[in-house]
C-alpha positions in Angstrom: 60.9 201.4 186.4 59.1 198.5 188.2 62.2 197.8 190.4 62.5 201.5 191.4 58.8 201.6 192.3 59.2 198.5 194.5 62.2 200.2 196.1 60.2 203.2 196.9 57.3 201.1 198.3 59.6 199.2 200.5 60.9 202.5 201.9 57.3 203.5 202.7 56.5 200.2 204.3 59.7 200.3 206.3 59.0 203.8 207.5 55.5 202.9 208.7 56.9 199.9 210.5 59.6 202.1 212.1 57.0 204.5 213.4 54.9 201.7 214.8 58.0 200.1 216.4 59.4 203.3 217.8 61.4 202.6 220.9 61.2 198.9 220.6 64.1 198.1 218.2 67.4 196.9 219.8 70.8 197.8 218.4 71.8 194.2 218.2 68.7 193.3 216.0 69.5 196.2 213.6 73.2 195.1 213.3 72.2 191.4 212.7 69.8 192.5 209.9 72.4 194.6 208.3 74.9 191.7 208.4 72.4 189.3 206.9 71.6 191.7 204.1 75.3 192.2 203.5 75.7 188.5 202.8 72.8 188.7 200.3 74.5 191.6 198.5 77.7 189.6 198.4 75.9 186.7 196.7 74.5 189.2 194.1 78.0 190.5 193.4 79.5 187.1 193.0 76.7 186.0 190.6 77.3 188.9 188.4 81.1 188.7 188.5 81.2 185.0 187.5 79.2 185.8 184.4 82.4 187.2 182.9 84.0 185.5 179.8 87.1 187.5 180.1 88.9 187.8 183.5 91.6 190.0 182.0 88.8 192.5 181.1 87.7 192.7 184.7 91.3 193.2 186.0 92.2 195.9 183.5 88.9 197.8 183.8 89.1 197.7 187.6 92.7 199.0 187.7 92.0 201.8 185.2 88.6 202.6 186.7 90.0 203.0 190.2 92.9 205.2 188.9 90.3 207.4 187.2 87.9 207.3 190.2 90.7 208.2 192.6 91.9 211.0 190.4 88.3 212.4 190.2 87.7 211.7 193.9 84.2 210.4 193.1 83.6 208.9 196.6 84.6 212.2 198.3 82.4 214.2 195.9 79.4 211.9 196.6 79.9 212.3 200.3 80.3 216.1 200.0 77.1 216.4 198.0 75.2 214.4 200.6 76.7 216.4 203.5 76.1 219.7 201.7 72.4 218.9 201.1 72.0 217.8 204.7 73.6 221.0 206.1 71.7 223.4 203.7 68.3 221.9 204.3 68.5 220.9 207.9 70.3 224.1 209.1 67.3 226.3 208.1 65.0 224.3 210.4 67.3 222.9 213.0 64.3 221.9 215.2 62.3 220.3 212.4 62.6 216.6 212.8 60.6 216.0 209.7 63.2 217.8 207.5 66.1 216.1 209.2 64.5 212.7 208.6 63.6 213.5 205.0 67.0 214.8 204.0 69.1 212.2 205.9 67.1 209.3 204.3 67.0 210.8 200.8 70.8 211.2 200.8 71.4 207.7 202.2 69.0 206.0 199.7 70.0 208.0 196.6 73.7 208.8 196.9 75.4 205.5 196.5 77.0 203.0 194.1 74.2 200.5 194.4 71.6 202.9 193.2 73.7 203.6 190.1 74.6 200.0 189.4 71.0 198.8 190.0 69.6 201.4 187.7 72.1 200.5 184.9 71.3 196.8 185.2 67.6 197.4 185.2 67.8 199.7 182.1 70.3 197.7 180.1 69.7 194.1 181.0 66.2 194.2 182.5 67.8 192.7 185.6 66.0 194.0 188.7 67.9 191.9 191.3 70.2 194.7 192.5 67.5 197.3 192.8 65.0 195.1 194.5 67.7 193.9 196.9 68.6 197.5 197.5 64.9 198.1 198.2 64.9 195.5 200.9 68.0 197.0 202.4 66.5 200.5 202.2 63.3 199.2 203.8 65.1 197.8 206.8 67.2 201.0 207.1 64.0 203.0 206.9 62.6 201.1 209.9 65.6 202.2 212.1 65.6 205.7 210.7 61.9 206.4 211.1 62.0 204.9 214.6 64.3 207.8 215.6 63.4 210.6 213.1 59.7 210.1 212.3 57.5 210.4 209.3 60.0 212.5 207.2 61.8 209.3 206.3 58.8 208.0 204.4 58.8 211.1 202.1 62.4 210.2 200.9 60.6 207.7 198.6 59.8 210.6 196.3 63.4 211.8 195.4 64.4 208.1 195.3 61.7 207.4 192.8 62.7 210.4 190.6 66.4 209.8 190.8 66.5 206.0 190.2 63.7 206.2 187.7 65.6 208.8 185.6 68.7 206.7 185.6 66.8 203.6 184.6 65.0 205.4 181.8 68.3 206.8 180.6 69.9 203.4 180.6 66.9 202.0 178.7 67.2 204.7 176.1 70.9 204.0 175.3 70.3 200.2 175.5 69.4 199.9 171.7 72.7 201.7 170.9 74.6 199.0 172.7 72.5 196.1 171.4 75.3 194.9 169.1 77.8 194.9 172.0 76.5 191.9 173.9 80.0 190.9 175.0 80.6 194.4 176.4 77.3 194.4 178.3 78.2 191.0 179.8 81.6 192.3 181.0 79.9 195.5 182.2 77.7 193.4 184.5 80.7 191.4 185.7 82.7 194.5 186.6 79.6 195.9 188.2 79.3 192.7 190.3 82.9 193.2 191.5 82.0 196.7 192.7 78.9 195.3 194.4 81.1 192.9 196.3 83.0 195.9 197.6 79.7 197.3 198.9 79.0 194.0 200.6 82.4 194.1 202.3 81.6 197.5 203.8 78.2 196.2 205.0 79.8 193.2 206.6 82.7 195.4 208.0 85.2 192.8 206.8 87.9 195.4 206.4 89.3 197.9 208.9 89.2 200.6 206.2 86.1 201.3 204.1 86.3 200.1 200.5 85.8 203.3 198.4 83.3 201.7 196.0 82.3 205.1 194.6 85.8 205.4 193.1 85.3 202.1 191.4 82.3 203.3 189.4 84.3 204.4 186.2 85.4 200.8 185.9 81.8 199.7 185.2 81.8 201.6 181.9 85.2 200.7 180.6 84.2 197.3 179.1 82.3 199.3 176.5 85.7 200.5 175.3 87.9 197.6 176.3 86.0 194.7 174.6 85.7 196.4 171.1 89.4 197.4 171.3 90.5 193.9 172.3 88.5 192.4 169.5 90.1 194.8 167.0 93.6 193.9 168.3 92.8 190.2 167.9 91.5 190.8 164.4 94.5 192.9 163.2 97.4 191.0 164.9 96.1 187.4 165.4 93.7 186.8 162.5 
């Protein structure tokens, strides 16, 4: 939970700074900060990915995970949930800037692959790097959002705290059930790092088309099946 609390606090700090700096932030500065943070996210992804002991696991899980994610249209559904929340809540008070800032920031900070991956890493491996890095990114984003939308952005720290906190606690609860599958957890982190690299590509705008990282999320969980199955195959046919 500590990383989620840090994430929420950074959103609050960023929001206060944004209100203080209202009208003084340039578009070029915001873009430069986003690119710099994108490079940091890339480093996090690479660090996790190279921890793999089984490259074939990453390849197979990514291929199967993307097939499943595309079939379920996870990225589209995440976008639709965010847009639905924004329309429902903002439409009722079209002139209420507080509501618009609160809803826009809440959707942006909560609906995303990094929130899910970070919470899983925090709960399963007590690795807070992803969530704290996300907190820095959210804090910088909160500066720009609150500079234009006001104090409502700061209150988005509440749903963020509840959402990521619940995911982290759930991951912590199932951690003991997976304690014997250390190899599976290692590969889970490696596949997760590959997905994080996709998020970094989007932040850096290295591709003409956005990488649909949300559709890669099923791949993160497939090592929990792939590794025991591969070990069984090796025992039966190659022992």
